[in-house]
N, C-alpha and C positions, 0 to 999 in steps of 0.2 A: 562347034566344038564345046564340050562341057568342061567347066572348071571343076577340078576336084580339089576342094579345100580341106586342109588338115587331115590328110590320109592317115589312117591308123598305123601304117608301116613307118611313118616318120614321127610318131608320138614321142618315143623315148628320146630321139635326137632333139626334138623341139624342147622337151623338158630340160635336157642337159644345157642347151643354149640359153634358156631362160634363167636357169639356176647359176650360170657362169657367164654373165654378160661382160663385154668389154667395158672399160671405163667410159668410153664414148657412148655406148648403147645405154648405159645407166644414166648418164647425164641427159641425153636426149629423151629417154623414157620419162625422166622426172618432169619433163616439160610437156609431154604428150599424153600421159596417162590421165584417167578420170575426165576425159573430154575437155581439158583445159584450153585447147585451141578452138573449141566449138565442134570438134569432130572426134568420133570414137576410133581409136587406133588399137590394134592388137599387136602383141610382140611375138616374134618367132612363129609366124603363121606360114603354113605351107600351101602352095598353089602348084598343083601337079607334083612333080618330083623335086621341086625347089622349096627351100625354107627362106623366107624373106625376113628382114629385121623388123619392119613395121608395116602394117597394112590397114587401110581404111576401106572397109567393104562398101559403105554407102557411096563413096566416090570412086571406088576401084583404083586406088592409088597405093603404090608401094614406095616406101622410103628405105633406101639402102645406105649403109655407112661403109666406106671403103678405107681400109688401112693401107699402109705402104705396099703390102704384098699385091694389092690390086693394080699397081703400076707395072708389074712384070708382064711381059708380052702375052704369055699363055693365060694369065688371069684376065687381062684386058679382053682377050678373045672370048673367054668363058662368060664374062660379064655381058658382052655384046650379045651372045647367044641367049642368055637368060632374059635380057631386056627385050629382045625380039620375040621370044616366046610369050612374055607377059603382054607386050603390045599387040600381038596376034590375038590375044584373048580380050582385048579392049581394056587392059590394065595399064595405067600410066606409071612410069618409074621416075622417081627423084633420087639423085645420088649426091652424097656429100662425103668429103674426105674427113677422116678422123681429125686431121690438122684443123680444118675449118670448125668442127664441133668444139675442139679444145680452145681455139682462139676467139671465136665469136658465136657462141651458142644463140645469143639473142637474134642475130642476123639469120641464122639457119631457121629458127622457129618462125620468124617473120616471113621468110621465103616460103616455108611450108604453108603457113596460113594464107598468104596471098595466092599461092598456087591452088589451094583447096577452094577458095572462094571464086577463082576464075575458071574452075573446072565444073562442068555440069554434073549433077548427081547421076548415078546410074539410072537411066530411064527418064531423065527430066531436064529442066532448065537450071540456070544458075541461081543459087540461093542468095538472099539479101544478107549483107554483112551486118551483124548486130554490134552494138557498142558505140563508143564515142569517137571512133576513127573517122 
């Protein structure tokens, strides 16, 4: 199955989402942009018919932020279907609640970094972690 990234049919919606981020998306993006984590992330990237909050193509990892509406039964089911779709394409999904972003952004970023370093790159082995850790 072929991944269709950033379909032109979703371009306008992706732009709207990038231009009107939630507070939590802005907060996390300030920590992910410009490869600050050692990995390049994209905002509001589409895969198939879905638009994800953040995507790292080299690791095939999606990072999704969930507001309180995601706790409703129908939204939980929708998120499960989305995650299965991505996983079927070999894309891993990390989910964080908005509450966690707001209360402990440092822990969220560290969790993302640890996950990224423990995940083999698309088509290869695990990278060595750089820095003083």
